[in-house]
C-alpha positions as CSV (number, residue, x, y, z in Angstrom):
1,M,-3.3,-80.1,-6.9
2,Y,-2.6,-83.7,-5.9
3,I,0.7,-83.0,-4.2
4,Y,-1.1,-81.9,-1.0
5,F,-2.6,-85.4,-0.6
6,M,0.7,-87.1,-0.3
7,Q,2.5,-87.7,2.9
8,P,4.2,-84.5,4.1
9,T,7.7,-86.1,4.0
10,R,7.2,-87.1,0.4
11,T,5.7,-83.8,-0.5
12,I,8.8,-81.9,0.7
13,T,11.2,-84.5,-0.8
14,R,9.5,-84.3,-4.2
15,F,9.6,-80.5,-4.2
16,L,13.3,-80.4,-3.3
17,R,14.2,-83.0,-6.0
18,M,12.1,-81.2,-8.7
19,E,13.1,-77.6,-7.9
20,P,16.0,-76.8,-10.3
21,S,17.6,-74.2,-8.0
22,A,17.3,-76.3,-4.8
23,R,21.0,-77.1,-4.7
24,E,21.8,-73.4,-4.8
25,R,19.5,-72.5,-1.9
26,I,19.4,-72.5,1.8
27,F,16.0,-73.2,3.3
28,A,14.4,-71.8,6.4
29,A,12.0,-74.1,8.1
30,A,9.2,-71.6,7.2
31,D,10.0,-72.1,3.5
32,L,9.4,-75.8,3.9
33,R,6.4,-75.3,6.2
34,A,4.6,-73.6,3.3
35,L,4.7,-76.9,1.3
36,V,2.6,-78.8,3.9
37,P,0.1,-76.3,5.4
38,G,-2.4,-79.0,6.5
39,I,-0.3,-80.4,9.4
40,G,0.3,-79.2,12.9
41,D,3.6,-77.7,14.2
42,G,4.6,-80.9,16.1
43,A,4.0,-83.1,13.1
44,F,6.0,-80.6,11.0
45,R,8.9,-80.8,13.4
46,S,8.7,-84.6,13.1
47,V,8.8,-84.4,9.3
48,L,11.9,-82.2,9.4
49,A,13.6,-84.7,11.9
50,R,12.8,-87.6,9.6
51,L,14.1,-85.8,6.5
52,E,17.3,-84.9,8.4
53,K,17.7,-88.5,9.7
54,S,17.2,-90.0,6.3
55,G,19.8,-87.6,4.8
56,E,17.3,-85.7,2.5
57,L,18.1,-82.5,4.4
58,L,21.2,-81.3,6.2
59,R,20.7,-79.0,9.2
60,V,23.0,-76.0,9.2
61,C,21.6,-74.5,12.5
62,R,18.3,-74.3,14.2
63,G,15.6,-73.7,11.6
64,I,18.0,-73.6,8.6
65,Y,18.6,-76.5,6.1
66,L,20.2,-77.3,2.9
67,L,20.4,-80.3,0.5
68,P,23.2,-82.8,0.6
69,G,25.7,-81.9,-2.2
70,A,24.7,-78.2,-2.1
71,L,26.8,-76.1,-4.4
72,F,28.4,-73.9,-1.7
73,A,31.8,-73.3,-0.2
74,A,31.9,-73.6,3.6
75,D,32.2,-69.8,4.2
76,E,29.3,-69.1,1.7
77,I,27.1,-71.4,3.7
78,L,27.7,-69.2,6.8
79,L,27.0,-66.0,4.8
80,R,23.8,-67.3,3.3
81,T,22.7,-68.7,6.6
82,A,23.2,-65.3,8.3
83,C,21.0,-63.7,5.7
84,R,18.3,-66.3,6.2
85,L,18.4,-66.0,9.9
86,R,17.9,-62.2,9.9
87,P,15.9,-61.3,6.7
88,H,14.1,-58.4,8.4
89,H,17.1,-56.6,9.7
90,F,19.9,-54.7,8.0
91,N,23.1,-56.9,8.3
92,Y,26.5,-56.2,6.9
93,I,29.9,-58.1,7.0
94,S,32.2,-56.2,9.3
95,L,34.6,-56.4,12.3
96,E,37.2,-59.3,12.0
97,T,35.6,-60.9,8.9
98,A,35.8,-57.7,6.8
99,L,39.3,-56.8,8.0
100,S,40.5,-60.3,7.4
101,D,39.0,-60.3,3.9
102,A,40.8,-57.0,3.2
103,G,44.1,-58.4,4.5
104,I,44.3,-56.0,7.4
105,L,44.4,-58.6,10.2
106,S,47.6,-60.4,10.9
107,Q,45.6,-63.6,11.7
108,V,42.7,-65.0,9.8
109,P,39.7,-66.1,11.9
110,L,38.7,-69.5,10.8
111,S,35.0,-70.6,10.5
112,R,33.7,-67.5,12.1
113,L,31.6,-64.9,10.4
114,T,31.1,-61.5,12.1
115,L,28.3,-59.1,11.0
116,M,26.8,-55.9,12.3
117,S,23.1,-56.1,12.6
118,T,20.1,-53.8,13.4
119,G,18.8,-56.9,15.3
120,R,20.0,-58.0,18.7
121,S,23.5,-59.3,19.3
122,N,23.8,-63.1,19.2
123,V,26.3,-65.9,18.5
124,I,24.9,-68.8,16.6
125,S,26.7,-72.2,16.3
126,C,26.4,-73.9,12.9
127,G,28.1,-77.1,14.1
128,D,31.2,-78.0,12.2
129,R,30.6,-75.3,9.6
130,G,31.5,-72.5,12.1
131,V,29.9,-69.7,14.1
132,I,27.9,-66.7,13.1
133,E,28.2,-63.6,15.3
134,F,25.8,-60.8,15.1
135,V,26.8,-57.5,16.8
136,H,24.0,-55.0,17.3
137,T,24.3,-51.5,15.8
138,R,22.0,-48.6,16.3
139,R,23.1,-47.0,13.1
140,S,20.5,-46.8,10.4
141,P,21.1,-48.1,6.9
142,A,20.9,-44.6,5.5
143,S,23.7,-43.4,7.8
144,L,25.9,-46.2,6.5
145,A,25.3,-45.6,2.8
146,T,28.8,-44.4,2.1
147,D,30.5,-47.0,4.4
148,V,29.0,-50.2,3.1
149,V,28.9,-51.7,-0.4
150,Y,26.8,-54.5,-1.7
151,D,28.9,-57.6,-2.6
152,P,27.0,-59.6,-5.3
153,S,29.3,-62.6,-5.0
154,V,28.1,-63.2,-1.4
155,R,24.7,-61.4,-1.7
156,C,25.4,-59.3,1.4
157,F,26.6,-55.8,2.2
158,R,30.2,-55.4,3.3
159,A,31.8,-52.7,5.4
160,T,34.7,-50.6,4.1
161,V,37.9,-51.0,6.0
162,S,37.4,-47.6,7.7
163,R,33.8,-48.7,8.7
164,A,35.0,-52.1,10.0
165,L,37.7,-50.4,12.1
166,A,35.2,-47.9,13.5
167,D,32.8,-50.9,14.3
168,M,35.7,-52.6,16.0
169,R,36.3,-49.6,18.3
170,R,32.6,-49.0,18.9
171,A,32.0,-52.6,19.8
172,R,35.2,-52.5,22.0
173,R,36.8,-55.4,20.2
174,N,40.5,-56.2,20.4
175,T,42.3,-54.3,17.6
176,G,45.7,-55.8,18.5
177,L,45.7,-58.0,15.4
178,V,45.2,-55.1,13.1
179,D,48.3,-54.7,10.9
180,E,48.4,-51.0,10.6
181,A,52.0,-50.7,9.4
182,T,51.6,-52.9,6.4
183,H,48.4,-51.4,5.2
184,N,48.8,-47.8,6.4
185,V,45.5,-47.8,8.3
186,E,44.7,-44.8,10.3
187,E,43.3,-45.0,13.8
């Protein structure tokens, strides 16, 4: 196939422009690396830097990119980025994000996504798009089967209100903003 004989920058640019679903996807660097297997790691990092500088790619956070004009809302970018960052771990929306989405918190956290993860705890800055916070859990996906539901609109699992409250207590998070009176939430 002749595409491999082009310059790496042009190869990636051509793929992104020709791929019909590219504006609906978030790319990990490994996804783009597969398009140019014949170059070294340093050269590949230079290619990504050139694509970012020219405006062909927008960097969400380290190793995660999207196309300019992508068809995502700001909070959806954080959710999809979280899924791309931890594809081999079980992650689910919980803590303040789940409670805020359910209307249980008296204040809404802005530009911050909180998830429970079987991976390690970590806070990842996504620049002006916000922050993704992973909080480690030892619970297995099987033990959470009745406490999380798959949300197809965001392509991620979401904790029930009772699970999110239990996660808040287990992670020793401040529950002072939980509006128990309005929503009849049990401790």
